[in-house]
C-alpha positions as CSV (number, residue, x, y, z in Angstrom):
1,M,50.5,8.7,-97.7
2,T,54.0,8.4,-96.7
3,V,53.2,7.1,-92.7
4,I,50.4,4.4,-94.4
5,S,53.0,3.2,-96.5
6,E,55.7,3.5,-94.0
7,R,52.6,1.2,-91.5
8,C,52.5,-1.1,-94.4
9,I,56.3,-2.3,-94.9
10,F,56.1,-2.8,-90.7
11,F,53.7,-5.1,-90.7
12,H,54.9,-6.6,-94.0
13,M,58.5,-7.4,-93.2
14,G,59.2,-10.4,-90.8
15,L,56.3,-12.1,-89.8
16,L,55.8,-15.3,-88.7
17,T,52.6,-16.5,-89.8
18,F,51.2,-19.9,-88.3
19,T,48.2,-21.1,-90.9
20,T,46.8,-24.5,-90.6
21,N,43.0,-26.0,-90.4
22,I,40.9,-26.5,-87.2
23,T,37.7,-27.9,-87.6
24,L,35.0,-26.4,-85.0
25,D,35.2,-27.9,-82.0
26,G,39.1,-27.0,-82.8
27,C,40.3,-30.4,-83.8
28,V,43.7,-30.2,-85.7
29,D,44.0,-33.1,-87.9
30,H,44.8,-33.1,-91.0
31,T,42.7,-36.1,-92.3
32,E,39.2,-34.2,-90.2
33,G,39.4,-30.9,-93.0
34,I,37.9,-30.5,-96.6
35,A,40.0,-31.2,-99.2
36,D,39.3,-29.5,-102.4
37,S,40.3,-26.9,-105.2
38,E,39.2,-23.8,-103.3
39,T,41.3,-25.3,-99.6
40,H,44.9,-26.3,-102.0
41,A,44.8,-22.4,-103.8
42,F,44.2,-21.5,-100.1
43,F,47.5,-22.4,-99.2
44,T,49.2,-22.0,-102.5
45,R,48.5,-18.4,-102.5
46,L,49.8,-18.0,-99.0
47,M,52.4,-20.2,-99.9
48,D,53.4,-17.3,-103.1
49,E,52.7,-14.6,-100.1
50,C,55.2,-15.7,-97.5
51,G,59.2,-15.5,-98.3
52,S,59.8,-19.1,-96.9
53,M,58.0,-22.8,-95.1
54,L,58.5,-23.0,-91.0
55,W,58.0,-27.2,-89.6
56,G,59.1,-29.3,-87.1
57,R,60.1,-32.5,-88.1
58,I,57.1,-34.7,-88.3
59,T,55.8,-32.6,-90.3
60,Y,58.0,-31.9,-92.0
61,E,58.5,-36.0,-93.3
62,M,54.8,-35.8,-94.0
63,M,54.7,-33.7,-96.2
64,E,58.2,-35.5,-97.7
65,S,56.6,-38.5,-98.3
66,Y,54.1,-36.9,-100.3
67,W,54.1,-33.8,-101.9
68,P,58.2,-34.5,-104.1
69,A,56.1,-37.1,-105.9
70,V,53.2,-35.2,-107.0
71,A,55.4,-32.9,-108.1
72,R,57.3,-35.2,-110.4
73,G,54.5,-36.4,-111.6
74,D,55.4,-39.5,-110.1
75,V,51.1,-39.5,-108.3
76,E,47.9,-38.6,-109.6
77,A,46.6,-35.6,-108.1
78,P,44.1,-32.6,-109.0
79,P,45.5,-30.0,-111.0
80,A,45.7,-27.2,-107.8
81,M,47.1,-29.8,-105.8
82,R,50.1,-30.3,-108.1
83,E,50.6,-26.6,-108.1
84,W,50.5,-26.4,-105.2
85,A,53.1,-28.9,-105.2
86,V,55.9,-27.8,-107.6
87,K,55.6,-24.5,-106.1
88,L,56.3,-26.5,-102.2
89,E,59.3,-28.0,-104.3
90,A,60.7,-24.5,-105.1
91,K,60.0,-23.0,-101.8
92,P,62.8,-22.0,-98.8
93,K,62.0,-25.0,-96.2
94,Y,63.0,-24.6,-92.8
95,V,62.7,-27.2,-90.3
96,V,63.4,-27.4,-86.1
97,S,64.6,-30.7,-85.0
98,S,66.6,-31.8,-82.7
99,T,66.7,-35.1,-83.9
100,R,67.9,-35.0,-87.3
101,D,69.8,-32.4,-89.0
102,D,70.3,-34.4,-92.9
103,F,67.3,-33.1,-94.7
104,S,66.9,-33.8,-98.7
105,W,64.4,-32.5,-99.8
106,T,64.6,-29.6,-102.4
107,N,65.7,-26.0,-100.5
108,S,64.9,-27.9,-97.2
109,H,67.6,-26.1,-94.2
110,H,67.8,-27.3,-90.5
111,I,67.4,-24.8,-87.9
112,A,68.8,-26.2,-84.3
113,G,70.3,-25.4,-81.1
114,D,68.0,-22.4,-79.6
115,L,64.4,-22.2,-80.8
116,R,64.1,-18.2,-80.0
117,T,67.3,-17.0,-81.6
118,G,66.7,-19.3,-84.7
119,V,63.4,-18.7,-85.7
120,Q,64.2,-14.9,-84.7
121,K,67.2,-15.4,-87.0
122,L,65.1,-16.8,-90.2
123,K,62.3,-13.5,-89.4
124,D,65.5,-11.2,-89.2
125,A,66.5,-12.3,-93.0
126,T,62.7,-13.3,-94.6
127,E,61.2,-9.7,-95.4
128,A,58.4,-11.3,-97.1
129,G,57.8,-13.3,-93.9
130,V,57.5,-16.9,-93.4
131,L,55.2,-19.5,-92.9
132,L,54.4,-22.0,-89.8
133,G,52.4,-24.6,-90.7
134,S,53.4,-27.0,-87.9
135,C,50.7,-27.0,-84.9
136,K,53.2,-28.8,-82.1
137,L,55.9,-26.2,-82.9
138,A,53.3,-23.3,-83.3
139,A,52.4,-23.9,-79.6
140,Q,55.8,-23.4,-78.8
141,L,56.4,-20.7,-80.2
142,D,53.3,-19.2,-79.5
143,R,55.2,-19.5,-75.6
144,L,57.9,-17.7,-76.7
145,D,55.9,-14.9,-78.0
146,M,56.9,-15.0,-81.5
147,I,53.7,-15.7,-83.7
148,D,52.5,-12.0,-85.5
149,D,49.7,-13.6,-87.7
150,Y,46.9,-16.4,-87.6
151,K,45.3,-17.2,-91.2
152,F,43.1,-20.5,-90.2
153,L,40.7,-22.2,-92.5
154,I,37.7,-23.2,-90.4
155,H,36.1,-26.3,-91.5
156,P,32.5,-26.7,-90.7
157,R,32.8,-30.2,-89.2
158,I,32.6,-31.7,-85.4
159,A,35.6,-33.7,-85.0
160,G,35.0,-35.2,-81.7
161,H,38.1,-35.8,-80.8
162,G,41.7,-34.4,-81.4
163,P,44.3,-32.9,-81.4
164,T,43.6,-29.9,-80.8
165,L,45.0,-26.4,-81.4
166,H,47.6,-25.5,-78.4
167,E,46.5,-28.1,-76.4
168,S,49.9,-28.0,-74.7
169,G,48.9,-24.8,-73.6
170,L,50.0,-20.9,-73.1
171,Q,50.8,-19.0,-69.9
172,S,48.2,-16.6,-71.3
173,T,45.4,-15.7,-73.4
174,R,46.0,-13.9,-77.1
175,Q,44.1,-11.4,-78.0
176,L,43.6,-10.8,-81.4
177,E,42.5,-8.7,-84.5
178,L,40.9,-9.8,-86.9
179,V,42.2,-8.9,-90.2
180,S,39.7,-10.8,-92.7
181,A,37.6,-13.5,-93.6
182,K,36.4,-14.8,-96.3
183,P,34.1,-18.1,-96.8
184,L,34.4,-20.7,-99.4
185,S,32.4,-22.4,-101.4
186,S,32.2,-25.5,-99.1
187,G,31.5,-23.7,-95.8
188,V,35.4,-23.3,-95.1
189,V,36.0,-19.8,-93.9
190,A,39.2,-18.3,-94.5
191,M,40.1,-16.2,-91.3
192,H,43.2,-14.0,-90.8
193,Y,43.6,-12.8,-87.6
194,R,46.6,-10.2,-85.9
195,R,48.5,-10.7,-82.7
196,M,47.5,-7.4,-80.8
197,R,50.1,-6.3,-79.3
């Protein structure tokens, strides 16, 4: 029993989990996904389980331009979206950027300098784990072999266009182990994979 609990602690401390919406043909354009209460609840639950969020500047600015207004009640939104926005407001948010260093959104922090060093420090300091939500940054971190878990919402759509997952390439194939698969009522499937090392 002790060994099992130690394994669980080991696997859940400081994990970097990449999460995104993706279509059947690999498109990660955020406008192509099914945005309903179930998918928002999925991402809210992931956010609740992690210690901090990690984004690149472009994703951060996209989020910053909309969600604070939802959290304040300035924008009409369904309850699931409002819950996500309020929790996102409180969650520590880390941004990798070489072109911007002023991040005024509540609980925002800048990661500058060497990417591997900065993200490893964040992982080491975040026992509950870090949730990564930027596809371009994910490709960079995957090339550095830093991603531990992948939690994707696979949408029942064929977009027929890009951008696609990791279109900038990896040096080698990533071998993943299936942890869980859960279909949602919309036909979306929530997939959780862990990196095999």
